[in-house]
Every structure is written in C-alpha cells, then in structure tokens.
N, C-alpha and C positions, 0 to 999 in steps of 0.2 A: 662405433662412431670414431672416426679417425681425425677429423679436421673441423676447424671452425666453419660456420656458415654465415654468409651475408646475402640477404635477398630482400625483396619487397614483401610487405605484409600479405598482399594478395596471393602470394605464391607459397604460403606456409604449408598448404595441403600437399605439396610436392614431396614433403619429407614425412616419413612414416615412423614416428617414434612413440606411438601408443597413446593411451588416454591422458597421461600427464601433459604431453605436447598439446593436445586438444584443449585441455583446461587453460593452459597458459595463453594460447592464441585466441580462445574465446574472450578472455579478459583483455588482451591487447587490442582486439578488434572493437571492443566496447569503449575505448578511451577517446576523449575529446579534449579540446583545448581547455575546457572548463573542469576537467577531472581534478578532484581534490588531491593536494599533495599530502600523502600519508602512506603508511604501510597497509597493505591489503593482504589478509590471510585467505588465500585461495583454496588451500587444502592443508590447514594447520602449518606445521613446520616443514612439511614436504614440498609445498609449492606456495610461495609468497612473492609479493611485489612491493616495490617502493616507487612512488611517483614523487619527483623532486624538481626544483629549479635551481640553476646556478649559472655563473658566468664561466665561459671557457677560458683556459689559460695556457701559458707556455709550457714547454717540456720541463723547464727548471722548477715549475711549481706542481707538476703532476706526479702521480705515483704509478709504478709498474707493479701489478699484482696478479696473483693467480689463486685459484680455489681448488680444493680437493673433493669435497663432499657434494658441492652444488655446481650445476651448469648455469651460467649467466645468459640471459637473453636481454639484450639492451636495444631500446628503440626510442627515438626522439618523437615528441609530440609537436614541439615547435623548435625552430632554430636549426643550426648546422654544427657539427662537431667532428673532429678528426680523432681516430683511435689508432694507436700503434700497437701491433701484435707481434710477439716474438716467441720462439720456442723456449720454454722456461729451462730446459736442460742445458742451455748455453749461457745462462745468466748466473750472477753471483747473488746469493740471498743477503739482504740487508736486515730484514726482520724475520726471524724464524716463524714457521707455521703456528698459528693460533687457532686451535681446534674450535673453541667456542664461537669465534667470528668467521671461521673457515676462510682464512686469508693468510697469505705469505707475501712479503714484499721483496722486490729485487732492485739491484742497481741498474740504472739505465746506461746503456753504452751505444753511442751513435755508430760504433764499428760493427755492431751485430745487425744483420739484415732484418728489417722490420717490414711487415705488411702494413700499409697505411690504408685505413678504411674511412671513407667519408660517409657519416650518417646524416640523414635528413629525415623529415617526418615520413612515417610509414615504411621505413627501411629498417630491418632488424639485423642484429649480429648475435650469433650464439658462440659463446666461448666455453671450451672444454677444459678439463684440468691441466692439460699440457700447454694451453694458450695463456702466456703471460700477456696481459693487456693493460694499456695506458690510455684510459678514456679522458674526456673533459678537455681535449686539446683544441686550440684555436684552429679553425679550418680556413680562414681567410687572413686578412691583414690585421684584424683587431679582435679583442674579446667579444663574445656574443652571448646574450642571455638565452639559455635553452631550457626547455621543459622536457624531462626524460623519465622513462620508466625502466626499471631493472627488475626482471622476473628471475627468481631463483627456483630451480627445480632440483630436487635431490637426484643426483646422477643415476642412481640405480633404478629410478622410476622410468627412465627413458629406455625404450626398447627399439630395436631396429627391425621393423616388420615390413617386409616387401609386400607390395600390393600387385 
C-alpha cells in the first residue's frame, strides 16, 4: 500500500486488502444516523472503531497527526468536513510518537502542499502511516456539527491481494 484512498462507501470492494478490510467495511455499511456514539471492538485491539459527534473548526484549532501501527479509515455519517493531508516526512514533529496511543503530532505549515479532502456521508478516506492528516476542519463558511466514525485496523492485517 503506497497512498491514501478516498472513495465512496459503495466502491470499497474495488480494493483488495483481505479479511480485515471486509470486517471494517461490513461495520461501516451497517451504520445509520442513529448509531450509538461509542467505541466498537470489531476484532479486539486489531480492529476497532469510534463513533463520535463534534463541531468542525479552523486550522488554528485542529491537530496534524499520523499513526504507525494502525491505518485510519474515516467516514462521516452526517455533515461535511475538510481534511488536509501531507507527507509526514516533510513536517516537524511537535509531540513525539506515543506508542500506547499510536499517535505523533506535527507542526502545521501552510507552505507545504496539502491534499484537501472533502468528506461527506458515505465517503471514506483511508490514511496510511506516511499520511499526516488534519481532520475536523470547516468545509464551508462556518462550523458544522458532524457525526463521524473512525475505524482503526492494525496495519499488518491489511494485505494487498489482487483479484
């Protein structure tokens, strides 16, 4: 796996990453606007998800993060959100890697080219360890309440199996 993915939920079968991928997307496909905000253990600590609600905010209030052990799959259930993604090897670390939480934080720089992703319901984005990502950003003129799910898959469980 070499790059992030952004696509519609209905297209997830176009990617062949093995059984862990299927577990994640079976769960994502089951979510509704009424899904409970909580942590879901899909396969112990190997695959889990968090459903949450929050208000989007400006870049000055957001955090730029990356993970080493887990791949993130993020999808909105309601609302719209902008996510900026940058190659982490071009960034300055602000908070060193914390193994227990699998996160490292980076300094945001408007001078580094970022990919801007617009998430809306049933559109997912997958972030790999090299993808520093800044989620929760305002996508229009003002903050918006969103309901979102983040699925974490231990990266070594994803396989690239061509069909």
